[in-house]
C-alpha positions as CSV (number, residue, x, y, z in Angstrom):
1,X,7.7,23.3,-12.1
2,X,4.5,21.9,-10.7
3,X,3.5,23.2,-7.3
4,X,3.5,20.4,-4.7
5,X,0.1,19.4,-3.3
6,X,1.3,19.4,0.3
7,X,4.1,21.2,2.0
8,X,4.6,21.3,5.7
9,X,7.5,22.2,8.1
10,X,9.6,25.2,8.8
11,X,8.1,28.3,7.3
12,X,5.9,26.4,4.7
13,X,2.3,25.6,5.3
14,X,0.3,22.5,4.5
15,X,-1.9,22.9,1.4
16,X,-4.3,21.0,-0.7
17,X,-4.3,17.6,0.9
18,X,-6.8,15.2,-0.9
19,X,-8.2,12.0,0.1
20,X,-10.1,9.1,-1.6
21,X,-9.2,5.9,-1.4
22,X,1.3,-3.1,0.8
23,X,5.2,-8.2,8.4
24,X,7.2,-10.7,8.0
25,X,5.8,-14.3,8.1
26,X,5.8,-14.0,11.9
27,X,3.2,-11.3,11.7
28,X,1.1,-12.6,8.8
29,X,-2.1,-14.5,8.4
30,X,-4.2,-12.8,11.1
31,X,-7.8,-13.8,11.8
32,X,-7.5,-17.0,9.9
33,X,-8.4,-20.6,11.0
34,X,-5.3,-22.2,12.4
35,X,-3.5,-18.8,12.8
36,X,-1.0,-19.1,15.6
37,X,-1.5,-16.7,18.5
38,X,2.0,-15.3,17.9
39,X,0.8,-13.8,14.6
40,X,-1.3,-11.2,16.5
41,X,1.9,-9.7,17.9
42,X,2.3,-7.1,15.2
43,X,-1.0,-5.5,16.2
44,X,-0.3,-5.1,19.9
45,X,3.5,-4.9,20.1
46,X,5.8,-2.5,18.2
47,X,7.5,-4.8,15.6
48,X,9.9,-2.2,14.4
49,X,13.5,-1.3,15.2
50,X,14.9,-0.9,18.7
51,X,18.3,0.7,17.8
52,X,18.2,4.5,18.0
53,X,18.7,6.5,14.9
54,X,19.3,10.2,15.6
55,X,17.6,12.3,12.9
56,X,20.0,14.6,10.9
57,X,19.1,18.3,10.5
58,X,18.4,20.3,7.4
59,X,16.8,17.5,5.4
60,X,14.4,18.4,2.5
61,X,12.2,15.4,2.0
62,X,10.2,15.2,-1.3
63,X,7.5,12.5,-1.5
64,X,6.2,11.7,-5.0
65,X,2.7,10.1,-4.6
66,X,1.4,7.9,-7.4
67,X,-1.9,9.8,-7.1
68,X,-3.3,12.2,-4.5
69,X,-6.7,10.5,-5.1
70,X,-5.6,7.1,-4.1
71,X,-5.2,6.5,-0.4
72,X,-2.8,3.7,-0.7
73,X,-0.4,6.2,-2.3
74,X,-1.4,9.4,-0.3
75,X,-1.7,8.2,3.3
76,X,1.9,6.9,3.5
77,X,3.0,10.2,1.8
78,X,1.1,12.3,4.3
79,X,2.4,10.2,7.3
80,X,5.9,10.8,6.0
81,X,5.2,14.5,6.0
82,X,3.9,14.3,9.5
83,X,7.0,12.5,10.7
84,X,9.3,14.9,8.9
85,X,7.5,17.8,10.5
86,X,8.1,16.3,13.9
87,X,11.8,16.2,13.1
88,X,12.0,19.8,11.9
89,X,12.6,18.8,8.3
90,X,11.1,20.6,5.3
91,X,8.8,18.3,3.3
92,X,6.5,18.4,0.2
93,X,4.3,16.0,-1.7
94,X,4.3,16.0,-5.4
95,X,1.2,14.5,-7.1
96,X,1.9,11.8,-9.8
97,X,-1.8,11.8,-10.9
98,X,-1.9,8.1,-11.6
99,X,0.1,8.7,-14.9
100,X,3.7,7.4,-15.4
101,X,4.6,10.5,-17.4
102,X,3.3,12.8,-14.7
103,X,5.0,10.8,-12.0
104,X,8.4,11.1,-13.9
105,X,7.7,14.9,-14.2
106,X,6.8,15.1,-10.5
107,X,10.1,13.5,-9.5
108,X,12.0,16.0,-11.7
109,X,10.1,18.8,-10.0
110,X,11.1,17.3,-6.7
111,X,14.7,17.5,-7.7
112,X,14.2,21.1,-9.0
113,X,12.6,21.9,-5.6
114,X,15.9,21.0,-4.0
115,X,15.1,17.7,-2.4
116,X,18.0,16.1,-0.5
117,X,16.1,12.8,-0.4
118,X,13.0,11.5,-2.4
119,X,10.5,9.0,-1.3
120,X,8.3,7.5,-4.1
121,X,4.9,6.2,-3.0
122,X,3.6,3.3,-5.1
123,X,5.5,4.2,-8.3
124,X,7.0,1.7,-10.8
125,X,10.8,2.3,-11.0
126,X,10.7,1.1,-14.6
127,X,8.6,4.2,-15.7
128,X,10.9,6.8,-14.1
129,X,14.4,5.8,-15.3
130,X,15.3,9.3,-16.5
131,X,14.4,10.9,-13.1
132,X,16.2,8.1,-11.2
133,X,19.3,8.8,-13.4
134,X,19.1,12.6,-12.7
135,X,18.7,11.9,-9.0
136,X,21.8,9.6,-9.0
137,X,23.7,12.3,-10.9
138,X,22.7,14.9,-8.3
139,X,23.5,12.5,-5.4
140,X,20.0,12.4,-4.1
141,X,18.9,9.0,-2.8
142,X,15.4,7.8,-3.9
143,X,13.6,5.3,-1.6
144,X,10.2,3.7,-2.2
145,X,7.1,2.9,-0.2
146,X,4.1,0.8,-1.2
147,X,5.7,-0.7,-4.4
148,X,7.5,-3.8,-3.3
149,X,10.9,-4.8,-4.5
150,X,12.7,-5.2,-1.1
151,X,12.7,-7.3,1.9
152,X,10.4,-9.0,3.1
153,X,9.5,-9.2,-0.6
154,X,11.6,-10.3,-3.5
155,X,14.3,-7.9,-4.8
156,X,13.7,-6.5,-8.3
157,X,15.5,-8.2,-11.3
158,X,17.1,-5.3,-13.1
159,X,18.1,-5.2,-16.7
160,X,21.6,-4.0,-17.5
161,X,21.9,-0.2,-16.7
162,X,18.4,-0.1,-15.1
163,X,18.0,1.7,-11.8
164,X,15.8,1.0,-8.8
165,X,15.4,2.2,-5.2
166,X,18.1,2.7,-2.6
167,X,15.6,0.7,-0.5
168,X,11.9,0.1,-0.3
169,X,9.5,-0.1,2.6
170,X,6.5,-2.5,2.2
171,X,4.5,-5.1,4.0
172,X,4.7,-8.8,3.3
173,X,2.8,-8.6,0.1
174,X,2.7,-12.4,-0.5
175,X,1.3,-12.8,3.0
176,X,-1.4,-10.2,2.4
177,X,-2.6,-12.0,-0.7
178,X,-2.5,-15.4,0.8
179,X,-4.4,-14.3,3.9
180,X,-7.3,-12.9,2.0
181,X,-7.4,-16.0,-0.2
182,X,-7.6,-18.2,2.9
183,X,-10.4,-16.0,4.3
184,X,-12.4,-16.4,1.1
185,X,-11.8,-20.2,1.1
186,X,-13.0,-20.4,4.7
187,X,-16.0,-18.2,4.1
188,X,-17.0,-20.3,1.1
189,X,-16.6,-23.6,2.9
190,X,-13.9,-24.6,0.3
191,X,-16.2,-24.0,-2.7
192,X,-15.3,-20.5,-3.9
193,X,-15.6,-19.5,-7.5
194,X,-13.4,-16.4,-7.7
195,X,-12.4,-13.8,-10.2
196,X,-9.1,-12.2,-8.9
197,X,-8.1,-8.9,-10.5
198,X,-4.5,-7.8,-10.8
199,X,-2.9,-4.5,-11.5
200,X,0.5,-5.1,-13.0
201,X,1.6,-1.5,-12.6
202,X,2.6,-2.2,-9.0
203,X,5.1,-4.9,-8.1
204,X,3.5,-5.2,-4.6
205,X,0.1,-5.9,-6.1
206,X,1.6,-8.6,-8.5
207,X,3.2,-10.2,-5.4
208,X,-0.1,-10.1,-3.5
209,X,-1.8,-11.6,-6.6
210,X,0.6,-14.6,-6.5
211,X,-0.2,-15.1,-2.8
212,X,-4.0,-15.2,-3.3
213,X,-3.7,-17.5,-6.4
214,X,-1.4,-19.9,-4.5
215,X,-4.0,-20.1,-1.8
216,X,-6.7,-20.9,-4.3
217,X,-4.4,-23.5,-6.0
218,X,-4.4,-25.5,-2.7
219,X,-8.3,-25.5,-2.5
220,X,-9.6,-28.6,-4.4
221,X,-13.1,-27.3,-4.5
222,X,-12.3,-23.8,-5.6
223,X,-12.2,-22.2,-9.1
224,X,-10.2,-19.0,-9.7
225,X,-9.9,-16.9,-12.9
226,X,-7.6,-14.0,-13.3
227,X,-8.3,-10.6,-14.9
228,X,-6.3,-7.3,-15.1
229,X,-6.9,-3.6,-15.1
230,X,-5.0,-0.4,-14.4
231,X,-5.5,2.4,-11.9
232,X,-6.6,5.0,-14.5
233,X,-9.7,2.7,-15.2
234,X,-11.1,3.1,-11.7
235,X,-13.1,6.3,-12.5
236,X,-14.1,5.2,-15.9
237,X,-14.7,1.6,-17.1
238,X,-13.6,-0.7,-14.3
239,X,-17.1,-1.1,-12.8
240,X,-18.7,-1.9,-16.2
241,X,-15.8,-4.3,-16.9
242,X,-16.5,-6.3,-13.7
243,X,-20.2,-6.3,-14.2
244,X,-19.8,-7.5,-17.8
245,X,-17.5,-10.3,-16.6
246,X,-20.0,-11.4,-14.0
247,X,-22.9,-11.5,-16.4
248,X,-20.8,-13.7,-18.7
249,X,-19.8,-15.9,-15.8
250,X,-22.9,-16.5,-13.7
251,X,-21.3,-19.1,-11.4
252,X,-18.7,-16.7,-10.0
253,X,-19.5,-15.9,-6.4
254,X,-16.5,-13.9,-5.2
255,X,-14.7,-10.9,-6.6
256,X,-11.3,-9.9,-5.4
257,X,-9.9,-6.5,-6.1
258,X,-6.3,-5.8,-5.1
259,X,-6.8,-2.4,-3.4
260,X,-9.6,-0.5,-1.9
261,X,-10.2,2.5,-4.3
262,X,-10.8,-0.1,-7.1
263,X,-13.1,-2.1,-4.8
264,X,-15.1,0.9,-3.8
265,X,-15.9,1.7,-7.5
266,X,-16.7,-1.9,-8.2
267,X,-19.0,-2.1,-5.2
268,X,-21.1,0.8,-6.5
269,X,-21.3,-0.8,-10.0
270,X,-22.4,-4.1,-8.4
271,X,-25.1,-2.5,-6.5
272,X,-26.3,-0.6,-9.5
273,X,-26.4,-3.8,-11.6
274,X,-28.2,-5.7,-8.9
275,X,-25.3,-8.1,-8.4
276,X,-24.2,-7.3,-4.8
277,X,-26.4,-10.0,-3.4
278,X,-25.0,-12.7,-5.8
279,X,-21.3,-12.1,-5.3
280,X,-19.1,-11.2,-2.4
281,X,-16.4,-8.6,-2.8
282,X,-13.1,-8.6,-1.0
283,X,-10.2,-6.3,-1.2
284,X,-7.0,-5.1,0.4
285,X,-5.8,-1.9,2.2
286,X,-8.3,-1.0,4.9
287,X,-9.6,2.3,3.8
288,X,-12.4,3.8,5.9
289,X,-14.8,4.0,3.0
290,X,-14.4,0.3,2.4
291,X,-14.7,-0.7,6.0
292,X,-18.0,1.3,6.0
293,X,-19.2,-0.9,3.1
294,X,-18.6,-3.9,5.3
295,X,-20.3,-2.3,8.3
296,X,-23.4,-1.2,6.3
297,X,-23.8,-4.2,4.0
298,X,-22.7,-2.2,1.0
299,X,-21.4,-5.1,-1.1
300,X,-17.9,-5.6,0.3
301,X,-17.5,-8.4,2.9
302,X,-13.8,-8.5,3.8
303,X,-10.6,-6.4,3.6
304,X,-7.0,-7.1,4.5
305,X,-6.0,-3.9,6.3
306,X,-2.4,-2.9,6.8
307,X,-1.3,0.3,8.5
308,X,-0.3,2.7,5.7
309,X,0.5,5.5,8.3
310,X,3.0,3.0,9.9
311,X,4.5,2.6,6.4
312,X,5.1,6.4,6.2
313,X,6.9,6.5,9.6
314,X,8.8,3.3,8.8
315,X,10.0,4.9,5.5
316,X,11.3,8.0,7.4
317,X,13.0,5.7,10.0
318,X,14.9,3.9,7.2
319,X,15.7,7.2,5.5
320,X,17.3,8.4,8.8
321,X,19.4,5.2,9.0
322,X,20.4,5.5,5.3
323,X,21.5,9.1,5.7
324,X,23.4,8.3,8.9
325,X,25.1,5.3,7.1
326,X,23.6,3.0,9.8
327,X,22.6,-0.5,8.9
328,X,19.0,-0.6,7.7
329,X,16.5,-2.4,9.9
330,X,15.6,-5.9,8.6
331,X,13.2,-6.5,6.9
332,X,13.3,-3.2,5.2
333,X,9.5,-3.1,5.4
334,X,9.8,-2.9,9.2
335,X,7.1,-5.4,9.7
336,X,4.1,-3.3,8.7
337,X,1.1,-4.5,10.9
338,X,-1.8,-6.1,9.0
339,X,-5.1,-7.8,9.9
340,X,-8.0,-9.4,8.0
341,X,-11.2,-7.6,8.7
342,X,-14.8,-8.7,8.3
343,X,-18.1,-7.9,10.1
344,X,-16.9,-9.8,13.1
345,X,-13.9,-7.7,14.0
346,X,-14.2,-4.3,12.5
347,X,-13.2,-1.2,14.5
348,X,-16.3,0.7,15.6
349,X,-15.6,3.5,13.2
350,X,-12.9,4.8,11.0
351,X,-10.1,2.7,9.5
352,X,-7.9,0.1,11.2
353,X,-4.6,1.1,12.7
354,X,-2.2,-0.9,14.8
355,X,-2.7,-0.3,18.5
356,X,1.0,-0.4,19.5
357,X,1.9,3.3,20.0
358,X,4.3,3.2,17.1
359,X,4.4,7.0,16.5
360,X,5.8,7.6,19.9
361,X,8.2,4.6,19.6
362,X,9.6,6.0,16.4
363,X,10.0,9.6,17.7
364,X,11.8,8.2,20.7
365,X,14.3,6.5,18.4
366,X,14.9,9.7,16.4
367,X,15.8,12.0,19.3
């Protein structure tokens, strides 16, 4: 059995955490022309549940992260560990290493570890059907964070006999994509020539992509092409792929990457190729490294940030409600806060988080 990369609570100790780098329509489309003032509510007010949910005791929470090197997977996982620790639960993170086979093995390891509930972070349910079947046989519920497939997003369409999550916690992915598309259109004065990259491994990313492409479809003066990649290309040939595309398409003036670790690698490739002055790079997630690129003129100009730590706490909240047989809060994504960031509204340092005291609010609900 693979050793989990992070354990914390009870008698266990936290080890080996690694970093690198998905509310409803009411809370969407921040910092965009015509955005109603009510859309800012998610950043200043707690948009989650108000009904208490007393945390049960003796829970062993296993979090299977799609990859310890991708912050979009790892930050919600570590936030869930932090929340579990505050409840006195035992918790562990198992590293999926950006590989479907390893992710399936990691989930089986989580079952062997004795998990009473499993949280999968940005993992495609279609690639882990055997572990899902084993978890069902063992009576272990499996929830998801960062993958889509539940409210406020569309529910997955399952084939006969196919299994998915007990529930999933995610932001409004369509709104995220639409908001960055509208930012690009505004920045380009309605004349953007965009290449938008999509990673079809993640349902949430696919939904985000539909949002950004719908925004461009309503811009008469814009052009938008679509390209695909996968997460395992980030450290290898993604940068050269984007550079090659831009050299073959000299009129393109915006590049959209669907999450920040990919954008960070692409920004470096653009600088090395001397293309960072010609094209503007936008992305989605709000990682500190990418916000630094915007601060320092490193090639990226905008980022749709959403609070991935909030995701982890929201996932634990829904797990508690599920274990208690309480009604889950709607939407199941618990209105993850989001905001479009550029050089005009960046935090002074670090990454962006919602300033609404949500950790204390959640802990108060769980007493």
